[in-house]
C-alpha positions as CSV (number, residue, x, y, z in Angstrom):
1,X,0.0,0.0,0.0
2,X,1.5,3.3,-1.1
3,X,2.0,6.0,1.5
4,X,2.7,9.0,-0.8
5,X,0.5,9.5,-3.9
6,X,-0.4,12.1,-6.5
7,X,-3.8,13.3,-5.4
8,X,-5.6,12.0,-8.6
9,X,-4.5,8.4,-7.8
10,X,-6.0,8.2,-4.3
11,X,-9.2,6.3,-4.0
12,X,-12.2,7.5,-1.9
13,X,-11.9,5.0,0.9
14,X,-8.2,5.9,1.5
15,X,-8.4,9.7,1.2
16,X,-9.3,10.3,4.9
17,X,-5.9,8.9,5.8
18,X,-4.1,11.9,4.2
19,X,-5.7,14.5,6.5
20,X,-8.5,17.0,6.0
21,X,-6.7,19.5,3.7
22,X,-5.8,16.8,1.3
23,X,-9.3,15.4,1.5
24,X,-10.9,18.8,0.7
25,X,-8.5,19.3,-2.3
26,X,-9.3,15.7,-3.5
27,X,-13.0,16.5,-3.4
28,X,-12.4,19.7,-5.4
29,X,-10.3,17.9,-8.0
30,X,-12.9,15.2,-8.5
31,X,-15.5,17.8,-9.1
32,X,-13.6,19.8,-11.7
33,X,-12.3,22.7,-9.5
34,X,-8.9,23.9,-10.7
35,X,-6.2,23.2,-8.0
36,X,-2.4,23.0,-8.2
37,X,-0.6,19.6,-8.9
38,X,-0.6,18.0,-5.5
39,X,1.5,15.2,-3.9
40,X,-0.2,13.9,-0.8
41,X,1.4,12.0,2.2
42,X,-0.5,9.8,4.5
43,X,-0.5,10.6,8.2
44,X,2.3,8.6,9.7
45,X,-0.2,6.9,12.0
46,X,-1.3,4.9,8.9
47,X,2.3,3.8,8.2
48,X,4.0,1.0,10.1
49,X,3.7,1.3,13.9
50,X,7.4,2.1,14.6
51,X,8.1,4.5,11.7
52,X,10.3,7.5,12.7
53,X,10.0,11.1,11.7
54,X,13.2,10.9,9.8
55,X,12.0,7.9,7.7
56,X,8.8,9.7,6.8
57,X,10.7,12.9,5.7
58,X,13.3,10.9,3.7
59,X,10.5,9.1,1.8
60,X,8.8,12.5,1.1
61,X,12.1,13.8,-0.4
62,X,12.4,10.7,-2.6
63,X,8.8,11.2,-3.8
64,X,9.3,14.9,-4.5
65,X,12.4,14.1,-6.7
66,X,10.3,11.7,-8.7
67,X,7.3,13.9,-9.2
68,X,8.6,17.5,-9.4
69,X,11.3,19.2,-11.5
70,X,14.5,20.4,-9.8
71,X,13.8,23.9,-11.1
72,X,10.3,24.2,-9.4
73,X,9.9,26.2,-6.2
74,X,7.6,24.2,-3.9
75,X,5.6,24.6,-0.8
76,X,5.3,21.9,1.9
77,X,2.0,22.2,3.7
78,X,0.2,20.6,6.7
79,X,-2.8,18.4,6.4
80,X,-3.6,17.5,10.0
81,X,-6.5,15.1,10.8
82,X,-8.7,17.7,12.4
83,X,-7.5,20.7,10.4
84,X,-10.0,22.4,8.0
85,X,-12.9,20.4,9.5
86,X,-16.5,21.4,10.2
87,X,-15.6,21.9,13.9
88,X,-12.3,23.7,13.7
89,X,-10.1,25.3,11.0
90,X,-6.8,25.3,13.1
91,X,-5.8,28.1,10.8
92,X,-2.3,29.3,11.4
93,X,-1.6,26.5,14.0
94,X,0.7,24.5,11.7
95,X,3.6,25.3,9.4
96,X,3.8,25.7,5.7
97,X,7.4,25.9,4.3
98,X,8.6,27.1,0.9
99,X,11.5,25.2,-0.6
100,X,13.8,26.0,-3.5
101,X,15.7,22.8,-3.9
102,X,15.4,19.1,-3.3
103,X,17.9,19.3,-0.4
104,X,15.4,21.5,1.6
105,X,12.4,19.1,1.3
106,X,13.4,16.8,4.1
107,X,14.0,19.7,6.6
108,X,10.8,21.4,5.5
109,X,8.8,18.1,6.0
110,X,10.2,17.7,9.5
111,X,9.3,21.3,10.3
112,X,5.7,20.7,9.3
113,X,5.5,17.4,11.4
114,X,7.1,19.2,14.3
115,X,4.4,21.8,14.3
116,X,2.0,19.1,15.5
117,X,4.1,18.4,18.6
118,X,3.4,15.0,20.1
119,X,0.6,14.5,17.6
120,X,2.9,14.4,14.6
121,X,1.7,10.9,13.6
122,X,-1.7,12.5,12.8
123,X,-0.1,15.1,10.4
124,X,-0.5,14.4,6.7
125,X,1.5,16.5,4.3
126,X,0.8,17.9,0.9
127,X,3.5,19.2,-1.5
128,X,2.5,21.7,-4.3
129,X,4.3,24.0,-6.7
130,X,4.6,27.5,-5.3
131,X,2.7,29.7,-7.7
132,X,4.1,33.1,-8.6
133,X,0.7,34.8,-9.0
134,X,-0.6,38.1,-10.4
135,X,-2.9,38.5,-7.4
136,X,-4.6,36.4,-4.7
137,X,-7.4,36.4,-2.3
138,X,-9.6,34.8,0.4
139,X,-13.3,34.2,-0.2
140,X,-16.0,33.6,2.5
141,X,-19.6,32.4,1.9
142,X,-20.7,34.9,4.5
143,X,-19.1,37.7,6.4
144,X,-16.7,36.5,9.1
145,X,-16.9,39.9,10.8
146,X,-20.6,40.4,11.3
147,X,-24.0,38.8,10.6
148,X,-23.9,39.7,6.8
149,X,-25.0,36.9,4.5
150,X,-23.4,38.0,1.2
151,X,-20.2,36.5,-0.2
152,X,-17.1,38.4,0.9
153,X,-13.8,38.4,-1.1
154,X,-10.5,39.9,0.1
155,X,-8.1,40.6,-2.7
156,X,-4.4,41.5,-2.6
157,X,-1.9,42.2,-5.5
158,X,0.6,39.8,-3.8
159,X,0.7,36.2,-2.5
160,X,-2.1,34.8,-0.3
161,X,0.3,34.3,2.6
162,X,0.3,38.1,3.3
163,X,-3.5,38.2,3.5
164,X,-3.6,35.2,5.9
165,X,-0.9,36.7,8.2
166,X,-2.7,40.1,8.1
167,X,0.4,41.9,6.9
168,X,-1.6,44.1,4.4
169,X,-5.0,45.7,4.2
170,X,-7.0,43.9,1.5
171,X,-9.2,45.3,-1.2
172,X,-12.7,44.2,-0.1
173,X,-15.5,43.1,-2.4
174,X,-19.0,42.1,-1.1
175,X,-21.4,40.3,-3.4
176,X,-24.6,42.4,-4.1
177,X,-22.8,45.5,-2.7
178,X,-19.7,45.8,-4.8
179,X,-16.3,47.3,-3.8
180,X,-16.3,48.6,-0.2
181,X,-13.8,51.4,-1.0
182,X,-12.9,51.7,-4.7
183,X,-12.2,49.3,-7.5
184,X,-8.4,48.5,-7.3
185,X,-8.3,48.0,-11.1
186,X,-6.5,44.6,-11.2
187,X,-9.6,42.4,-10.7
188,X,-11.9,41.9,-13.6
189,X,-15.7,41.4,-13.4
190,X,-15.3,38.0,-15.0
191,X,-12.9,36.9,-12.2
192,X,-15.5,38.0,-9.6
193,X,-18.2,36.2,-11.5
194,X,-16.2,33.0,-11.7
195,X,-15.3,33.2,-8.0
196,X,-18.9,33.6,-6.9
197,X,-20.0,30.7,-9.1
198,X,-17.2,28.6,-7.6
199,X,-18.3,29.5,-4.1
200,X,-21.7,28.1,-4.7
201,X,-20.3,24.8,-6.0
202,X,-17.8,24.5,-3.1
203,X,-20.5,25.3,-0.6
204,X,-22.6,22.5,-2.0
205,X,-19.7,20.1,-2.1
206,X,-18.8,20.7,1.6
207,X,-22.4,21.2,2.7
208,X,-21.3,24.3,4.6
209,X,-20.4,27.9,4.2
210,X,-16.8,27.9,3.0
211,X,-13.5,29.8,3.5
212,X,-11.5,29.6,0.3
213,X,-7.9,30.6,-0.6
214,X,-7.1,31.2,-4.3
215,X,-4.7,33.0,-6.6
216,X,-4.9,34.2,-10.2
217,X,-2.0,33.6,-12.6
218,X,-2.1,34.6,-16.2
219,X,-5.9,35.1,-16.0
220,X,-6.5,31.6,-14.5
221,X,-8.0,31.1,-11.1
222,X,-6.3,28.4,-9.1
223,X,-7.9,27.3,-5.8
224,X,-5.3,26.6,-3.1
225,X,-7.5,25.3,-0.3
226,X,-11.1,25.2,0.8
227,X,-12.5,24.5,4.3
228,X,-15.9,24.9,6.1
229,X,-16.2,28.3,7.8
230,X,-15.8,28.1,11.6
231,X,-15.9,31.8,12.5
232,X,-19.2,31.7,14.2
233,X,-22.3,29.6,13.6
234,X,-25.4,30.7,11.6
235,X,-28.3,32.0,13.7
236,X,-31.6,30.5,12.8
237,X,-34.1,32.8,11.1
238,X,-36.4,34.7,13.5
239,X,-39.4,33.4,11.6
240,X,-38.6,29.9,13.0
241,X,-39.5,31.0,16.5
242,X,-41.5,34.2,16.5
243,X,-44.9,32.6,16.8
244,X,-43.9,30.1,19.6
245,X,-45.7,30.8,22.9
246,X,-44.4,29.7,26.3
247,X,-40.9,28.9,27.5
248,X,-38.9,26.2,25.8
249,X,-35.5,25.0,26.8
250,X,-32.6,23.4,24.8
251,X,-31.3,21.2,27.6
252,X,-27.5,21.1,27.8
253,X,-27.3,17.3,27.8
254,X,-29.7,17.1,24.8
255,X,-28.3,20.0,22.8
256,X,-27.5,18.0,19.6
257,X,-29.9,17.6,16.7
258,X,-32.0,14.5,16.5
259,X,-32.3,12.5,13.3
260,X,-35.8,11.9,11.9
261,X,-35.7,8.2,12.8
262,X,-34.7,8.7,16.4
263,X,-37.2,11.6,16.8
264,X,-40.1,9.4,15.6
265,X,-39.0,6.0,17.1
266,X,-38.1,7.7,20.4
267,X,-36.1,4.8,21.9
268,X,-35.6,6.6,25.2
269,X,-39.3,7.6,25.6
270,X,-38.2,11.2,26.5
271,X,-40.1,12.7,23.6
272,X,-43.2,10.7,24.1
273,X,-43.3,11.7,27.8
274,X,-42.3,15.3,27.7
275,X,-44.0,18.3,25.9
276,X,-41.6,19.5,23.3
277,X,-41.2,21.3,20.0
278,X,-38.8,20.6,17.1
279,X,-36.9,23.4,15.5
280,X,-34.4,22.6,12.7
281,X,-34.0,19.0,14.1
282,X,-33.3,20.4,17.7
283,X,-35.6,19.4,20.5
284,X,-36.8,22.1,23.0
285,X,-38.6,20.9,26.1
286,X,-41.3,22.8,27.9
287,X,-40.1,24.6,31.1
288,X,-43.3,23.3,32.8
289,X,-42.3,19.6,32.6
290,X,-41.4,17.8,35.8
291,X,-39.9,14.3,36.1
292,X,-42.2,11.5,37.3
293,X,-42.0,10.2,40.8
294,X,-42.3,6.4,41.1
295,X,-43.9,5.5,44.4
296,X,-42.1,2.2,45.1
297,X,-38.7,2.0,46.7
298,X,-37.1,-0.1,43.9
299,X,-35.1,2.9,42.6
300,X,-32.9,2.7,45.7
301,X,-31.6,-0.7,44.7
302,X,-29.8,0.4,41.5
303,X,-27.5,-2.7,41.6
304,X,-30.5,-5.0,41.1
305,X,-32.0,-2.7,38.4
306,X,-28.6,-2.5,36.6
307,X,-28.0,-6.3,36.8
308,X,-31.6,-7.0,35.5
309,X,-31.3,-4.8,32.4
310,X,-27.6,-5.7,31.8
311,X,-28.7,-9.3,31.5
312,X,-31.5,-8.5,29.1
313,X,-29.4,-6.3,26.9
314,X,-26.6,-8.9,26.7
315,X,-29.2,-11.6,25.8
316,X,-30.5,-9.4,23.0
317,X,-26.9,-8.9,21.7
318,X,-26.3,-12.7,21.8
319,X,-29.4,-13.6,19.8
320,X,-28.6,-15.0,16.4
321,X,-32.1,-14.6,14.7
322,X,-32.5,-12.0,12.0
323,X,-33.4,-8.5,13.1
324,X,-36.9,-7.2,12.3
325,X,-39.3,-4.4,13.2
326,X,-41.0,-6.5,15.9
327,X,-37.7,-7.2,17.6
328,X,-36.8,-3.5,17.3
329,X,-40.1,-2.4,18.9
330,X,-39.6,-5.0,21.8
331,X,-36.1,-3.7,22.4
332,X,-37.3,-0.1,22.5
333,X,-39.8,-0.9,25.2
334,X,-37.2,-2.6,27.3
335,X,-34.8,0.4,26.8
336,X,-37.6,2.8,27.8
337,X,-38.0,0.8,31.0
338,X,-34.3,1.2,31.9
339,X,-34.5,5.0,31.1
340,X,-37.6,5.4,33.3
341,X,-35.9,3.7,36.2
342,X,-32.9,6.0,35.8
343,X,-35.0,9.2,35.4
344,X,-36.9,8.8,38.6
345,X,-37.3,12.2,40.4
346,X,-36.8,10.5,43.8
347,X,-33.3,9.5,42.8
348,X,-32.4,13.1,41.9
349,X,-33.9,14.4,45.1
350,X,-31.9,11.8,47.1
351,X,-28.7,12.9,45.4
352,X,-29.3,16.5,46.3
353,X,-30.2,15.6,49.9
354,X,-27.0,13.5,50.3
355,X,-24.9,16.4,49.1
356,X,-26.6,19.0,51.4
357,X,-26.5,16.8,54.5
358,X,-22.8,16.2,54.0
359,X,-22.0,19.9,53.4
360,X,-24.0,20.8,56.5
361,X,-22.1,18.3,58.7
362,X,-18.7,19.5,57.4
363,X,-19.7,23.2,58.0
364,X,-20.2,22.4,61.7
365,X,-16.8,20.9,62.2
366,X,-14.5,22.7,59.6
367,X,-14.0,26.3,58.8
368,X,-12.6,25.3,55.5
369,X,-15.4,22.9,54.8
370,X,-15.3,23.3,51.0
371,X,-11.6,22.3,50.9
372,X,-12.5,19.3,53.0
373,X,-15.4,18.4,50.7
374,X,-13.4,18.6,47.5
375,X,-10.5,16.6,49.1
376,X,-12.7,13.6,50.1
377,X,-14.4,13.6,46.7
378,X,-11.2,12.8,44.7
379,X,-10.5,9.3,43.2
380,X,-14.0,7.7,43.5
381,X,-14.0,4.2,42.0
382,X,-16.5,4.8,39.1
383,X,-16.6,2.9,35.8
384,X,-15.0,5.9,34.1
385,X,-12.1,6.2,36.5
386,X,-11.5,2.4,36.1
387,X,-11.8,2.7,32.3
388,X,-9.3,5.6,32.3
389,X,-6.8,3.5,34.2
390,X,-7.4,0.4,32.0
391,X,-7.1,2.5,28.8
392,X,-3.7,4.0,29.9
393,X,-2.5,0.4,30.8
394,X,-3.6,-0.7,27.3
395,X,-1.7,2.1,25.7
396,X,1.4,1.1,27.7
397,X,1.1,-2.5,26.4
398,X,1.0,-1.4,22.7
399,X,3.5,-3.4,20.7
400,X,3.7,-6.3,23.2
401,X,2.8,-9.9,22.3
402,X,-0.4,-10.0,24.3
403,X,-1.7,-6.5,23.2
404,X,-4.5,-8.0,21.0
405,X,-5.7,-10.1,23.9
406,X,-5.7,-7.2,26.3
407,X,-7.5,-5.0,23.7
408,X,-10.2,-7.7,23.3
409,X,-10.7,-7.8,27.1
410,X,-10.9,-4.0,27.2
411,X,-13.6,-4.0,24.5
412,X,-15.6,-6.8,26.2
413,X,-15.7,-4.6,29.3
414,X,-16.2,-1.1,27.7
415,X,-17.0,-1.7,23.9
416,X,-20.6,-0.5,24.1
417,X,-19.8,3.0,25.3
418,X,-21.2,5.8,23.1
419,X,-20.9,9.5,23.4
420,X,-24.7,9.9,24.1
421,X,-27.0,7.0,24.5
422,X,-30.2,8.8,23.7
423,X,-29.1,9.7,20.2
424,X,-28.6,6.0,19.2
425,X,-26.7,6.8,16.0
426,X,-23.5,7.8,17.8
427,X,-20.8,5.2,17.2
428,X,-19.5,2.9,20.0
429,X,-16.0,2.4,21.3
430,X,-15.9,-0.9,19.5
431,X,-16.1,1.0,16.2
432,X,-13.2,3.3,16.7
433,X,-10.8,2.0,19.4
434,X,-8.0,1.2,16.9
435,X,-8.2,4.7,15.4
436,X,-8.1,6.3,18.9
437,X,-5.0,4.2,19.8
438,X,-3.3,5.3,16.5
439,X,-4.2,9.0,17.1
440,X,-2.8,9.0,20.6
441,X,0.2,7.2,19.3
442,X,3.3,7.9,21.4
443,X,1.8,10.9,23.1
444,X,3.0,11.3,26.7
445,X,0.0,11.1,29.0
446,X,0.2,12.8,32.4
447,X,-1.5,10.5,34.9
448,X,-3.3,12.6,37.5
449,X,-1.7,12.4,40.9
450,X,-2.8,13.8,44.3
451,X,-3.6,12.3,47.6
452,X,-6.6,13.5,49.7
453,X,-5.7,16.0,52.3
454,X,-8.1,14.3,54.7
455,X,-8.9,10.7,55.5
456,X,-11.3,8.8,57.8
457,X,-9.2,9.5,60.9
458,X,-10.1,13.2,60.6
459,X,-13.9,12.6,60.9
460,X,-16.4,11.3,63.4
461,X,-18.6,8.3,62.7
462,X,-21.5,10.4,61.4
463,X,-19.4,12.3,58.8
464,X,-17.7,9.1,57.7
465,X,-21.2,7.6,57.0
466,X,-22.3,10.7,55.1
467,X,-19.1,10.7,53.0
468,X,-19.5,7.0,52.1
469,X,-23.1,7.6,51.2
470,X,-22.3,10.5,49.0
471,X,-19.4,8.7,47.3
472,X,-21.8,5.9,46.4
473,X,-24.1,8.5,44.9
474,X,-21.3,9.8,42.7
475,X,-20.4,6.3,41.7
476,X,-23.9,5.5,40.6
477,X,-24.2,8.8,38.8
478,X,-21.3,7.7,36.5
479,X,-22.0,4.0,36.4
480,X,-25.7,4.2,35.3
481,X,-24.7,5.9,32.0
482,X,-23.0,2.8,30.9
483,X,-26.2,0.7,31.3
484,X,-27.9,3.2,29.0
485,X,-25.0,3.0,26.5
486,X,-25.5,-0.8,26.4
487,X,-29.2,-0.4,25.6
488,X,-28.4,2.1,23.0
489,X,-25.8,-0.3,21.5
490,X,-28.4,-3.0,21.2
491,X,-30.8,-0.7,19.3
492,X,-28.1,0.6,17.0
493,X,-27.0,-2.9,16.1
494,X,-30.6,-3.9,15.3
495,X,-31.1,-0.8,13.1
496,X,-27.8,-1.5,11.2
497,X,-29.0,-5.1,10.6
498,X,-32.4,-3.8,9.4
499,X,-30.6,-1.3,7.1
500,X,-28.6,-4.1,5.5
501,X,-31.6,-6.4,5.2
502,X,-33.5,-3.6,3.4
503,X,-30.5,-2.9,1.1
504,X,-30.5,0.8,2.1
505,X,-27.5,3.0,1.5
506,X,-25.2,3.0,4.5
507,X,-26.3,5.3,7.3
508,X,-29.4,6.4,5.3
509,X,-31.7,4.6,7.8
510,X,-31.4,7.5,10.2
511,X,-33.2,9.9,7.8
512,X,-36.4,7.9,7.4
513,X,-39.2,8.4,9.8
514,X,-40.2,5.2,11.8
515,X,-43.5,4.8,10.0
516,X,-41.6,4.9,6.7
517,X,-39.2,2.3,7.9
518,X,-42.1,0.0,8.8
519,X,-43.5,0.6,5.2
520,X,-40.1,-0.4,3.7
521,X,-40.0,-3.5,5.8
522,X,-43.5,-4.5,4.4
523,X,-42.2,-4.0,0.9
524,X,-43.9,-0.7,0.3
525,X,-42.3,2.1,-1.8
526,X,-40.8,5.0,0.2
527,X,-39.0,8.0,-1.4
528,X,-35.2,7.8,-0.9
529,X,-34.9,11.4,-2.2
530,X,-36.9,12.7,0.8
531,X,-34.5,10.9,3.1
532,X,-31.5,12.4,1.3
533,X,-33.0,15.9,1.6
534,X,-33.4,15.3,5.3
535,X,-29.8,14.1,5.6
536,X,-28.6,17.4,3.9
537,X,-30.8,19.4,6.2
538,X,-29.5,17.5,9.2
539,X,-25.9,18.1,8.2
540,X,-26.6,21.8,7.7
541,X,-28.3,22.3,11.0
542,X,-25.1,21.3,12.8
543,X,-23.8,24.7,11.8
544,X,-26.7,26.6,13.4
545,X,-26.3,28.7,16.5
546,X,-29.4,27.7,18.4
547,X,-30.9,29.7,21.2
548,X,-30.6,28.2,24.6
549,X,-34.2,29.3,25.5
550,X,-37.2,30.4,23.4
551,X,-39.5,32.6,25.4
552,X,-42.7,33.7,23.7
553,X,-41.1,33.9,20.3
554,X,-37.8,35.4,21.4
555,X,-34.5,33.4,21.3
556,X,-32.1,33.8,24.2
557,X,-28.5,33.0,23.2
558,X,-25.3,32.3,25.2
559,X,-23.7,35.5,26.6
560,X,-21.4,37.4,24.3
561,X,-21.2,40.8,26.0
562,X,-17.7,42.1,26.7
563,X,-16.7,41.1,30.2
564,X,-13.3,40.8,31.9
565,X,-14.5,38.6,34.8
566,X,-17.1,35.9,34.7
567,X,-18.5,34.5,37.9
568,X,-19.7,30.9,38.3
569,X,-19.5,28.3,41.0
570,X,-16.7,26.0,42.1
571,X,-17.0,22.4,41.0
572,X,-13.4,21.5,41.4
573,X,-10.9,23.7,43.2
574,X,-7.6,25.1,42.0
575,X,-6.0,27.8,39.9
576,X,-4.6,27.8,36.4
577,X,-4.1,30.0,33.4
578,X,-3.7,29.4,29.7
579,X,-5.6,29.3,26.4
580,X,-9.2,28.3,25.9
581,X,-10.2,25.4,23.6
582,X,-13.9,25.4,22.8
583,X,-15.1,21.8,22.4
584,X,-17.3,22.1,19.3
585,X,-18.7,18.6,19.4
586,X,-18.6,17.1,22.9
587,X,-19.8,13.8,21.4
588,X,-16.8,13.5,19.0
589,X,-14.1,11.4,20.6
590,X,-11.7,12.3,17.8
591,X,-12.0,16.0,18.7
592,X,-11.5,15.2,22.4
593,X,-8.3,13.2,21.9
594,X,-6.9,16.0,19.7
595,X,-7.4,18.8,22.2
596,X,-4.1,20.7,22.3
597,X,-2.1,19.8,25.4
598,X,-2.4,22.4,28.2
599,X,-5.7,23.8,27.1
600,X,-8.5,25.0,29.4
601,X,-11.6,23.4,27.8
602,X,-15.0,25.0,27.5
603,X,-17.8,22.6,26.7
604,X,-21.6,22.9,26.6
605,X,-21.8,19.4,28.1
606,X,-19.5,16.5,29.0
607,X,-20.2,13.0,27.9
608,X,-19.5,10.8,30.9
609,X,-18.3,7.8,28.9
610,X,-15.9,9.9,26.8
611,X,-14.4,11.6,29.9
612,X,-11.8,8.9,30.1
613,X,-10.1,10.3,26.9
614,X,-9.5,13.8,28.1
615,X,-5.7,13.9,28.5
616,X,-3.3,16.7,29.6
617,X,-5.9,19.5,29.9
618,X,-5.4,22.1,32.6
619,X,-8.9,23.2,33.4
620,X,-12.6,23.0,32.6
621,X,-15.4,25.4,32.2
622,X,-19.0,24.2,31.9
623,X,-22.5,25.8,31.9
624,X,-23.9,23.3,34.4
625,X,-23.4,24.3,38.0
626,X,-24.3,21.0,39.7
627,X,-21.5,19.5,41.8
628,X,-22.8,16.1,40.4
629,X,-22.7,17.0,36.7
630,X,-20.5,14.7,34.7
631,X,-18.1,17.6,34.0
632,X,-17.7,18.3,37.7
633,X,-17.0,14.7,38.5
634,X,-14.5,14.5,35.6
635,X,-12.6,17.5,36.9
636,X,-12.3,16.1,40.4
637,X,-11.2,12.7,39.0
638,X,-8.5,14.5,37.0
639,X,-7.5,16.8,39.8
640,X,-7.9,19.9,37.6
641,X,-9.7,23.2,38.5
642,X,-13.2,23.6,37.1
643,X,-15.9,26.3,37.2
644,X,-19.6,25.6,36.5
645,X,-22.5,28.0,35.7
646,X,-20.7,29.8,32.9
647,X,-22.5,30.4,29.7
648,X,-20.3,32.6,27.5
649,X,-19.1,32.7,23.8
650,X,-15.5,31.8,24.3
651,X,-13.2,31.7,21.3
652,X,-10.3,29.3,20.7
653,X,-7.1,30.8,21.9
654,X,-8.5,33.3,24.4
655,X,-6.0,33.8,27.3
656,X,-7.8,33.4,30.6
657,X,-7.1,32.9,34.3
658,X,-9.2,30.2,35.9
659,X,-9.6,30.7,39.7
660,X,-11.8,27.7,40.4
661,X,-11.5,28.0,44.1
662,X,-13.4,31.3,43.9
663,X,-15.5,30.3,40.9
664,X,-14.1,33.0,38.6
665,X,-12.9,33.2,35.1
666,X,-10.8,36.3,34.2
667,X,-10.5,37.0,30.4
668,X,-7.2,38.8,29.6
669,X,-7.5,38.6,25.8
670,X,-10.7,38.9,23.8
671,X,-9.0,39.1,20.4
């Protein structure tokens, strides 16, 4: 299998191994967009396990000598796995290096790999001729500066690199408005027309607003790269909410869009039970809804409930008969029973009572009762702390003779985990463990250390009992999510088998409504075109900036007002400072494992089962203020400072000071 190829010769199933920049260029080339001749290098994670940086760079030099003339000036560019993606552009993070001779290629390639730090194995590389252009530019589908919706094009009568770096003031053209200052004279109307036509094609190809770099040489437009725009999401039209009465809430833990199938099948039963409205595939719940109280005392015996449903779900997985609609409906009813047991309001009241009684008891004995509380809450033996330890051990065994055996045991124990059980379509750990291991590669992982400042000798019998009771509450809070994951895994497997049985296109089943799926199973005709339109709508809505609350037709969004200090609540004590990383998709494990080391992470919600893969982060900021939120538990398990109750439009790279002990976030750089 070749590791370095001319872009034209790479097949569709392989292109993802070359990184996102190469993938986007490949897509452009296949659809007739004019790009430079491109040599693409697979991410070293897809090479042999023990490949060295020097071996990779030497092979790149050899390939360049074969494909490019000695007289050509070239540019060696990054193509990182998460670069130029829907979630993050990573613009300016990695190196691009011009070379004027074969002898400089190896050094330039090493420089690009080095710019990824410990993640160099996930860095693809592309090599292209350096184009001596007449002029260049950057084009945006919509204004990156304000809420304008017209195409914006920045031109410069020099190379594109000066525009990207901000070295010069561009000549600005806005579609439907014309030149913002005056026509600079070097850009013809035909070039503008061709660019705006290309923008519409590129936007359709990537199914998103686009950010495009181009140059013009001898009258020909050459597109250098294209990526989805990540400078702010699109606010939904006001018409979508203006006639809605009452108060409707986009819950933090259910803030992702639902596919048509999951919305209408409703495996969790949450939509059947709760008053809700659907806006652009997002579900808003009525503020008047209250969880049900189940009168019996069974909810207290979670071990028995868990063992009961674990046995049923495992039996469903082990069944060999063919999947059908009847088996699906039966499995959904069982899953709803597990969810109902978990969502009992008595359990949530009990959690709060345990916390309050422990805090009250500590207040009476200790002046610094909060310090004592956070100390005794460290290192609780939950399924996620155990998984984290087991995963680190697995990584340490990579390359040993019994690695495959240990990996199989790890998957048997944790393979059903998914980023969010109620969405069903989210992949499980069994689907991507090998990729995660490759992505993490040889990265050094800082294992959290820290001993509690207090132990049982410091407390009386009553406080010891309250501490033990509360630690069990925390343990159950984390462990019960894995039961829901297993039920979700059962239903997802059934749907995949039904999809195959009905000869549907892969992953298209999610975009049929449940009644349509039943019609298909009965041999009736159902439009696949409608399902495809729903898929496109679903992909587009991921880029929407949805209001957190809709109150009588008015959307309320996350705070963006200029503030230097934000006040929240302490969920894990400590102090740190550094750069913010905004987690765009908390359910995407690939984004999580690629968070830059040393970041302070801001996330709308934290998936408990994915918390085991947060490595080397310095701090955490979350909107939820509960001491028992999954984010709060994660922070205490990792011994990192965390503040809850903060809802703010942070931007990647913001410099902040996180004083979690006082529940404060100080913003020192809003640029």
